Every structure is written in structure tokens, then in C-alpha cells.
N, C-alpha and C positions, 0 to 999 in steps of 0.2 A: 377496516381500519386501512389507511394509507401508511404503509411503512416509510415512504420518503417525508412523513413529518410526524411520525409517531415518537421519535427516539432525537430529533435534531432540529435546531432553529433554522427556518429558512434561509437560503442562499449562503450558508456559512459553512466552513469547515467545523468539524468537532475539535474541542480543545485538546488535542495530542501533541506528543512531543513530534511527531511528523510534520505537523502544521507551523508548530513552533521553529523548526529547525530547518527549514527550506524556504527562500523567498517566494511569495506568491505570485501568480501572474496578475496583471492588471486586470479587473473585471470586464467580461465581455458582456456587451449590450445584450437586452431581452429582444426577442422577435418582435416585431409590430408590422401589422400588415401583412401583405401576401408575398412570398419569395418562389421564384421557379427553381429547381435544382434537378439534375440527373439523378442524385441519389441524397436521400435524407435520412441520416441515421439519429436513432433516438437513444440518447445515453453516451457521455463522454468518460467514460473510463477505458480501460486498455483495449477492449474489443470494440469500442466503436470509435476510438481515435486511432486505431492502427488500422482499423477499415478506411477512416476517412483520408488518411494520411497516404495510404496506398491507391487509394481511387484518385486522389487529387496528383498524384505523381503520373498517372496514366492519363490524365488530361481531363477526368470527370469533374463536372461542377458540383460539390459536395456542401450539404448543408448538416451541422449538428446541432441536435436540442440537446440540452442539458436541465433537468429542472432546478438544480442548486448550483454548484460551481463544478469545472471540469476537475476530474479524480475524488469527486466527494464520498462516492461509495466505497465498496469494498476495494478499489484499486489505491485509495489514498489511504487506507487504514489496516490494509494485511501484515503479514509476519515478514514479509519480504524475501521468501524462498523462491528461488528459480529451480525447481527440482528437475530430475531425469525423467525421461519416458513420459507416462499418463498417469492420472492419480490411482487408477487401479494397477496392481502389479502385474508384471509378464506372466506369472504363472497363472492368476485368474484369467488375463484376457486370451491366453491360449486356451483354455477350457470354454471360454465365452464366444469366441469367435475363430479357433484354430490357431496352427503356428503361422501359416503363412501371412494371415491379417495382423496377427498379434505382431509379427515382425514389421509391417507395414507401419503400424501405429506406433511402435518403439521409434522407429526411423522420422514420424512425424513428431514424436515428443521432442527428439534430439533436435529436429529442425526449428521447434518453436526455441529452445535455449539457444542456438544459434541467432535467431531472428531478433531476440531480446538482446543479446550481444552487440550485434551489427548494429541495431538501431541505436544503441548508446552511444558506439563509437562513431559510426556516421553523422549522427546528429549532435555530438558533443554534450551529451547529456551527463550531468555532473550528480549521479546520485550513489556514489559510493560502492560500485559494483566489487565484490569480491569473491574469490572460488571459495568453496567447500562448503557441504552439509552432510553432516553426521546424523544418523538414524541409531539411536540407543535403546537398549532393552532392559526392560526391569525384571525380565524372570530369565532363566537359563535356557527354557524351552523357546523366547523369542530370540536369543543370541542364536542358537542353533539355526533358527529359521533365516535370520537375515543373512548369517554366514553362507547357509546352502542358495540362497537367492542371489548374492555375490558372487557366487562361483558359476551360478546358472548364467548370469549377465556377460560375464566374463567367457564361458564355453561357448554358450549357444548365439550371443549376440557380438561378440567381438568387442565387449565394453571393457576396456583396461583401466578406467580412472576410478575403480573403486575398490577399497581394501578393507579386508576384516580387522577387528579392533577386539582384542581379548579384554579382560576386566583391567589388567594392569594399563594397557594401551589406552582403554577408554579413559582410566580415571586420570592418566597422563595429561588427557586433553580437557576432559571435563571432570574435576574432583566431585561429583554427586554421589552419595552412598546408594541411592536408588537404582542406579545403573550397573547393568553385570557385563557388558561389552555391547559390539555394536558393529557398524560399517562407517567408512569415510569416503564419500563420493566428491571427489575433486573436480569433477565435470560439472557438478551442480553448483549454484553460486547464492549470493544475496546480495540485498540492495536496499535501498531508503526508496519504499513504493510509491510514497506519495511524488518524490522529486521525479520519479521515472515516468510518471502520468503526466505532471507539468512538462517535462521534455518533449512528451509525444504531442502535447497540444500545441506547444511552441513550435515544433515542427510542422504539425498540420496548417496551423495559420500561415507558416511562411510558404508552404505550399500551395496557398490560395483557398483553403479549408474556410467557410464562414461558421464562426461559432457562435452559438449565442446560448447564453447562462439565464437562469432563472425564467425559464421557458418550459414549464410543465406540460407535457402533452395530455391532451384532454382526450381524443378521439382520434382514430387511425380509419378511415373510408378506404377500404379495400377495393380498388379500381384500378383501371390504367388510364392515364397516370394515378397513383394514389394521393389523397389529401390527408395532411398531418396538422391537425390544429391543435395551438395551444389557447391559454387565455386572451390572449392579445394579438394572435397572428396565424398565419397557416402555410404551411410548403406545398407545393404542387410538384410532385417528383416522379419519375418514371420507376424508380426502384425504392425500397423502403429496408433499411437495416433496422432491427429490432436489438439492441444490446444494453438491457437494463437488468439483466442477472436477476437478483433478488429482490428488485423494485419494479418487476413487470406489471405487476396488478393486472387490470382487466384488459388490456391491450391485445392481447392473445390468449383467451382461454385454455385452447389445446395445450400451450407451451405451460402454462400456469399449473395446469393440473400434472405436470411433469417434472417441474422445478419448485422445490419450496424453499422459501425462505427462511435462515435460521441466523441468529447472532452467535458472535464470537467476540472475546474481549482480551485487550492488551493491556499491559501496564510498563511503565519508564521507571525505573528507580532513579534515586539521586544517582550522580556519579560515584563510582565505587573506590577511584582512587587506588591503594594499593590491595585492596580486595579483590580486584578484578582477578587475580590468580587463583581464587577461592571458585570463579566460576567457568572462566574458559581461559586455556592458555595457548589456544590458536585463535584467530579472526577467522572463525567459520560460523555457521549456524547450526542448529540442532533440532533434531523432531524425534519424539519418544514413539515406543511401539503401542502405546496404551490407545485403545478406541476413541478416548475421549483425549485426543491428542495434545501434550504441550509441546510448545516449540519456543525456543529463544536464540538470541544473539546480544553480541555489545553493540551498542551504538558507537559511532565515530568519535563520540565525546564521552565515552567510557561508562556509560549507562547500561544495565541489563534492561532489554527489552524481552519481557515474557509475556506467553499468551497461553492461554486455556481458562478452566474454569466452567462449571456447569450454570446454565440458567435457561430454563423453558420457557416461552411465550415469547410474544413479540415485543413486549416492554424490555428496556434494558433494566438490570437492578438498580435500585438506589445506591448500592456501595460496590460498584465495579471494583474498586481497588481491594475489599475485602474479597469478593469473589474468585480474584485471581490469586489472591495471596495464598490462598490453602492450597492449590496445586504446587505455587511456586515452594513454599515450606517444604513440600514432600520431596521436591528435587532437590532443595538447598536448604536444609533445617540451619545450616550455620548463617543464614541471611535472615531468619526471623524478626530482627530488630531493623532491617532496612528500611529506608524511608521511601515511598513512593511518590514521585513527582506529579507523574501523569498516570491516567488510568480512561480508557476509552472501549467503545462499542463498535461493532460493525456488522452490516447485514450482508451475507453471502447466500448464493444458491448451491442446493444439492439436488441430486438425482436417485431415484432409487437402488442405481447401479455404480453410483459415485462416478460416472462417466458423463462428460458434457453430452449435452443436446443440442445439436445442430439440427434444422428442420427449414423446410420451405412451408412458411405458414398460407402463404398464396404464391400463384406464380412469380409476381414480382417483389414478394416480401420474405427476406431470409431473417431467421433467428438463430441466435449462439448463446447458451446461459449454461447454468449449472455446473460449473468447475469444480466445484465441492472440495475446496481449500487448495486448488492445484492452478492457479489463475495466473498467476503471473507470467509464465510462458505460453499456457495453452489459451488464455483469452487474448493475447497479443496474435499468437498464431490464428486463432480464430478468426480475428479481423481480418487477416490477409486473407485466408481462404474463403471469406465471402467476398471480399473484393476482387478475387481472383475468378470467382463464380459469377457475379455479375459481368464479367468481363469475357466470358464463355468458357474458363478454365474451370470445370467444376469437379475434377478428378479427387482433390483434397476434401472438398466438403460432402460429396459422394462418399470417400471413405469414411470419414467422421460420421455421418448420417445414417451409416447403415446398421449401425449398432441401434437395437430395438431398446426404446426407452419407455417403459411401462409408468402409468400414472401410479400416483401415489394412492393406497387404498382409504374408503372412508369420503370420499369427496371432500369439498371445502369445509365442511361441518366436524369432520371426524379425523381428519389427516393428521393435524396437531396433537390431538390428546393421544393418536397411536404413535406419534414419533416421540412424545414425552415419556409413554411407557417404553419404547423401545431403547431409547438414549439412558432412560433411568437404569436397565437392566445391566447394560453394556457398561454403564459408570460403576455399578456394584461387580461387576467380573473384574475391572481395574482394581479396585480396592483389594478383592478377595487374592488377585494375583493369577486368576483364571485364565 
């Protein structure tokens, strides 16, 4: 099954609130014939567009190939949360790589946030960037863990933008009966993800990047130079960047073995009007402490954008709205009658350790993927890291790539059933409050 076409119409954005609430770019041409470039980037999401933009600014000839439209994948469908640090928390990273390397990775995560903010500022990208992400807890033990973690970030990492919330403080911000407390990170932020992706594409084009849409890569010939072939053309390039994340398919089997595509779902309610105060009393984003995470925020036109729900397998459920309404009603039982205007799904990439996988597939072929739900900042940053590596500055790439990323067990035939088994168990733990 090719996930590029399993759930979506060719060359079209999914019918989401994101697509309806930001002006689309004029379509780019499809690749026809042969083009030569210093660098060919496969995939026009945050990773690919950031890499292309930074390379073009450095004077490189860059071609970007996108099977559908720029920002078509997870970059244009996600929850829009720009989180601090890495997807893996610092306590876990310290155990994985030691305190010195964990601190370096924290600093890179902060650099990723700052990069996104600076790109938005420098290129005047109108994507409704706002500060503040709260992590909420559904159990008292999770509250204690979050409070301890916030204290550790403050004392060990000097991070003062995070504050603890007791039950009353949490409910003053988010009046959900499911939450018992949490933390509020004002150094984190949220934004309109598709508008950000389109802004990156616009900036890349202005910097001289050639972008080709509806140009599905059929094969990659690993050589120097490399040859990247689509249905109707080919690119001859000194370097190739794989920026496909959950849509990599067979272009790099060694990467696909370590990065598994999974689906996630979001709904947008009707505008809430006076009911907004029953959801959020501050313009922040929220993610909870469940293993199957619920995440939400308010749109700039007063809708609740809520992500969550369980669905296993590569096909989207027939009724995405019903899938997401189940966790929505747990978090906000008082919104059981709210009308859902939009419901959409997206495919992202995860790794066994929930840490991104950056690797040299060949001496002149770099890959970054597996952001595991932390891609707004990390993917954008990974694009710049790969651009720097191609220019001979590989410190950042080597730091991220030094963490071993194991293959998923069971091979291609068994890894999906094993994931279903594991996720079902964790979802049961969430329901039981364990």
C-alpha cells in the first residue's frame, strides 16, 4: 500500500479547516525532462522546505520534488504545537545518552524553537504564532511527575519559562473535569501549521529554489551524482535529501525499517462563541499526559481544534469525527452536543525511541524523519542541520545522528500488528488511569 495515495486524492490538500482558512499558493509545475542541481530534496514539508531555503541562501542550486502539494503531509495537518526540547523528555535523555549529551540536545531543541520563530519573523509568515503550551495531567501521580520535571528544567537547565499549575490554576485556564493540574510552558508556542509550511515554500521560491509539485519520485539511483526519477522527468544532483517522513516508502529501506508511519486525527468544531470560556480562558495550546495524547487549542476564529482518537492500520476510519469525538467528550463532557465542521487525518512517522532518525543513507544522501509528534520545531531544525552538513558543517547532524535508532521488530509483515497490540495496551492503561 502506498500511503501517498491510500487516504487522499492526488494533488489535493485534505478537506481540513487548515486548508480552508489560509490562501493556497498557486500550483507549481510538475517536473518534465531532466534538471541538474547541486541538491535534490524529496518532500516539501517542514524538513524539505527548510533544507531547501537554507541551501539556497547559501548559494546552492536546489530542486524540491513533492508528490502532491507543498505542505500536503503532516506539516500541513498537525496540531500546530511548537514544543520545548525534544520529543523525549530530559530525564529519559539523560538515561539514554548521559547528562552532557542530554544538555546539548536540549539546547538544540531550544534552537529549533528559535529557528521557527525567526523564520516566521524574517519572512513575514502570517501563521498566527502565539506563545504558550500547557501539559495537563489526568491523575495526581502525573501531576507530581510534571511538577518535578518543571522544577528539574528550572534548576538543572536554567529554563525559567515553565510554571506549575495546581488543580485550581489548571481549571482556571482549562475547565476540564478530567485534568488535575499540570504545567504551563510560555517558551513554547502554537501556530497555523499549513500557513507556516506555505510561508516556507514562498520564502524558498523567492530564494531561488525550484519546486515541482505532483512529481512523485519513482526511484533513486545511489551514485555520484545521484539520479532521482519521477513519472515524467529526472533530477541529476550532487546531493539528495530525503524529507519524506511517514511517506518514505521504498526509497530507503534501512530508514523505513526504523521509521513507522502512523495516523492521527483532528477535528474543528463550529465557532464556539460564548462557549469558548468552557474550553480555554487563555490563548494557549494544551497536550495531556496520556500515552495516547489528546491535544487541542482554539483557532483564530473561535473553534476548538482537537486532536486524538485511536485508529490502527493505514486506512483512515470512515467516520473520523466519531473517532475523535470519543476523547473530546472525555476531556469536555459539556461539549457533547457541539457540532463538528471539519475532520481530517494525517500520517506521521515514529521511531522506537520516539527520537528523530537522522542518518547518511549514502555518502551524498541524507535523511531525517521520525519526529514522533514533535515535528514543528524539530523537522524545521533538521532541515537546516542537513543543509549545514552538505556545506561541511556536520556537528549538529552528527549529534542528532549519534543516538542509536533500532529497527521495529517483526519486519514489514509483523511490525504493524505488534504496534496495534502495544498501542491497545497503552490505550487501556489510559482508560484505567494507570
